[in-house]
C-alpha positions, 0 to 999 in steps of 0.5 A, a space after each residue: 380781727 383780733 379781740 384783745 384779752 379774749 384768749 386769756 378770758 377763755 383760758 381762765 374759763 377752761 370748761 369751754 374747752 374739751 379734750 379730743 383726738 383728731 383722726 380719720 377726719 378732714 380739718 380746715 387749717 388757717 394757712 397764714 397762721 400755720 406758717 407762723 406756728 410751724 416756723 416759730 414753734 420750731 425755734 428756727 433762725 430769724 436773725 440771718 434770713 431764715 432756715 428754709 431747709 429745716 423749715 421744709 423738714 418741719 412742714 414735711 413732718 407735720 403733713 406726714 403725721 396728719 397722713 399717719 392719722 388719716 387727717 385730710 387737711 384743707 389749707 386756706 390763705 387770706 386773699 387781698 385787703 377788702 375795699 373798706 381798708 378798715 384793717 389797714 391801720 392794724 396792718 400798719 401797727 403790726 408792720 411798725 412793731 416788726 420794724 422795732 423788733 428788727 431794730 432791737 435785733 440789729 442793736 444786739 448783734 442778733 441776740 435780741 428781737 424775735 418773730 421776724 418771719 423770713 421772706 420765703 416761708 410761704 413759698 416753702 410751705 406751698 412747695 411741701 404741700 404740693 409734694 404731699 398732695 395737700 388741698 390748699 387755696 386762697 380766699 378772695 379777701 380775709 379768709 375767716 368766714 370762708 374757712 367757717 363755710 368750708 369747715 361746716 360743709 366738710 363737717 370738721 373743725 378749724 385749726 388756727 390761733 386767731 381768736 375770731 374763731 371763738 366768735 364765728 359759728 364753726 359747728 364742729 369746733 375750733 382747735 387752737 394750734 398750740 393745743 394740736 399735739 401733732 408731734 405726739 400722735 397717740 393710739 386710738 384704743 387698742 386699734 392700729 389707728 393713730 390720732 392727734 390730741 387737741 383741745 376743742 372749743 364749741 361756740 354753742 357750749 360757750 354761749 350756753 355756759 354764759 347765758 347768751 344766744 350764739 347769734 349774739 357772739 358777733 355783736 359781743 366780739 364787735 363790742 369788745 373792739 376789733 380791727 374794725 371798731 377800736 376799743 377806744 371808740 367804744 369807751 362811752 358804751 363801756 362806761 355806761 354798762 360798767 358793773 363796778 370795779 374789777 374784782 380782786 381776781 379779775 383784770 379790768 379787761 376781764 371785767 369788761 368782757 363780763 360786763 358786755 356778756 351780762 349786758 347782752 343777756 338783756 336782748 334777744 334781738 341783735 338790731 335792738 341791742 345795736 340801737 341801745 348801743 347807739 344811745 350812748 353816743 351824741 346824735 351826730 356821731 351815731 351814723 359813723 358808729 353804726 356803720 362801723 358796727 354793721 361792717 364788723 358784724 358783716 365780717 363775722 357773717 357766714 352764708 351758704 354761698 362760698 367761692 371755695 366749696 366748688 373748688 374743693 368739691 371738684 378737687 380744684 377743677 371747678 372754681 368761682 372767679 374771685 369776686 374782685 376779679 369778676 368785672 375785669 374777667 367779664 371785660 376780657 382783660 383778665 384771662 381765666 388762667 390768671 384767676 385760677 393761679 390766684 386761687 391756687 396761690 401760684 401768683 403772689 397776692 400782691 399782684 392781684 392787689 396791685 390790679 384790684 386796689 392799686 395798692 401793695 403792702 410790702 412787709 419787712 424782714 431782717 435788714 440794716 434799718 439805716 439803709 433803704 428797704 431790702 425790697 427796693 432792690 426788686 422794684 424793677 421786677 415788680 414794675 414789670 409784673 405790674 405792667 403786664 397785669 395792667 396793660 389790657 386794663 390800661 388799653 381798654 380805658 375809656 378815658 385814656 390816662 398816660 400812666 398807671 400808678 401802683 402805691 407800695 407801702 413799705 419801710 422808709 427809715 423807721 417809719 412806713 411810707 407810700 411810694 408810687 410805682 409809675 408805669 407809662 406807655 414806654 413800660 407797657 410797650 416793652 411787655 406783653 399783656 395777660 391776654 398776649 402771654 397765651 400766644 407768646 413764644 418761649 424765647 419771648 417770655 425769657 427776654 421779658 424776664 431777662 430784661 427785668 433783671 437787666 441780664 443779657 440772656 446770651 450771657 447765661 446760655 452755656 449754664 444748666 437750664 435749672 440754674 439760669 434763673 437763680 444765677 441771674 438773680 444773684 447777678 441782679 442782686 450784686 449789681 443793684 444792692 444798697 450794700 457794696 458787695 465784698 469778695 466774701 459776699 460773692 464767694 459765699 453766694 457762689 457756694 450757695 449756688 453750687 449747693 443748690 445745683 448739687 443738693 447732695 453736696 453739703 457745705 461741710 465746714 468742720 464745726 470745731 474749726 468754725 467754732 474755734 475760728 469764730 471764738 477767736 474773732 469774737 474776742 475782738 468784737 462781740 458782734 463780729 459774727 453777726 454781719 449786718 451787711 451780709 444779712 442785708 444783702 441776702 435779704 435783698 436777694 430773697 426779695 428778688 427771688 420772691 418777686 422773680 417767682 411771681 413774674 415767672 409764674 405770670 409769664 408762664 400763663 396757661 402753659 404747663 411749662 415755665 419760661 425758667 424752672 422756678 427756684 425751689 425755695 425749700 431746697 435753697 439753704 439755711 441762712 444761719 449755716 450760710 452765715 457761718 460759712 461767710 464768717 469763715 471765708 471772710 476771715 481767710 487771707 485767700 478766700 478763693 483758696 478757702 472756697 476751693 478747699 471746701 469744694 475739693 472733695 467734690 470735683 463737679 462742684 469745684 468746676 461750677 464754682 470756678 466757672 461762675 466766679 469767672 463770670 461774676 468777675 466779668 459782670 458784677 460792677 464795683 467788687 474788687 476781686 
């Protein structure tokens, strides 16, 4: 619920932080923030679609150093949007800002624009956490209050960059991610133990220093403006309590924060303070203002009840059904395995959002903004997933409707727009329900997946089992892309498949040769090496992989075995390197011969390349090979 200016205010009052070291302790980590912090602080690629192998290495290094310091991480992710949808406007603003960053990136040939998170970063982090045995979980809705409950239960601090934790009652402190020096563990005294240096914030210390009760902090956060109560809406209140012009050393916002803190000292009771705030508004607007203030205060509230603590107590063996799914679970339309997968992040939160809210938010990534959104390509895959999860609900409706509509909010040109994805009786007839999946045979599950991808399952029968799904995703992408695929696109993607299947083999093109080749071409055009068509195509492919992963996990049901082995995104590729390979191949007069030359030292890879190349020549439409 970001509070504008609060971080800077805290940094200017550095005495509210204390130096500490973290070792032999639990720590609750904000998962959403962790993905951004680890990826962006490592300065990995944001232009070509993401460097997933390097990001996996960064995540592995993070958890390895925590283990070295005997720090036990508990990573918590946000769930779906709450029913009030008060954060929707904030989410839309952030999505619009991201589109603008993508526009700047495209106009500059990849030289400008930043902080565009690649599509599959969450999947990479989850895979690494699984390998390290890290406990991670998904909250029902926004995770902040659940993280506080869990941290207080575990008697440990919270690690995040969200300044709401300056307000929330974390008893054992809040550590900002940018002060958590996990890359530089230090020895603890003369012992053999290592610890991570950090700065710790204690809300009790802040309240004491500024002379207010710690219970007033949620009201302070509300009266400063957040995602639930806009700052502009508080203008009458701020005008009334204004102490005067900002001093020479204070910004207007810093003075405003001081004014609110000073005003709060006059009250010992939060309800009394709220009543005083309402006096600043005309009678007819007071109910709306009070409703928003109360809603905001409820978001900061923590209780002894938690949906995550039972999950942690029994090491994931016992869990509370997510609040929003309880009604559907009680009616036997959502099985227990589905709710468990949601809690364990095995199912994308958009699938649950589609079921509970009928709405899905699809964020943007690098792409050609003159073309339809890269996520449009995977609409049919998502539609299949929506049909499966809605089927039992649809069949048990008392008032029969002829269709189910899921609204998807995504990019349209430079704006955001809702698009209806309609599922009717025909679509429901073609898929199993969540309940039916439990008794569905493996072959039947494979058919559902291949139908969603419009690929004949017998076409891939001769290929290795672990390669079938990712190969089908490439075929689907090439046949449905908004970009007209070119031979260089196809050849490069085949090379990615070869490298994925043979992870020990590296697409090693001489760096000097590539650099010399790129420099020659760059003299003709400054943007030659940033091929937006190829970037758009690979982003479409990543969108397909993301949604295929969700569908594959749904079709798995309670079984320990997937219909297809999931694509291991942490071993997929670094797209900045793949883009260089693409540029190299694109400049060759005989691209197939060039690819053969790259693979010539590795006979199995060359054989697989030629096999897939012959297949794609037969099944990919519109490419002149």
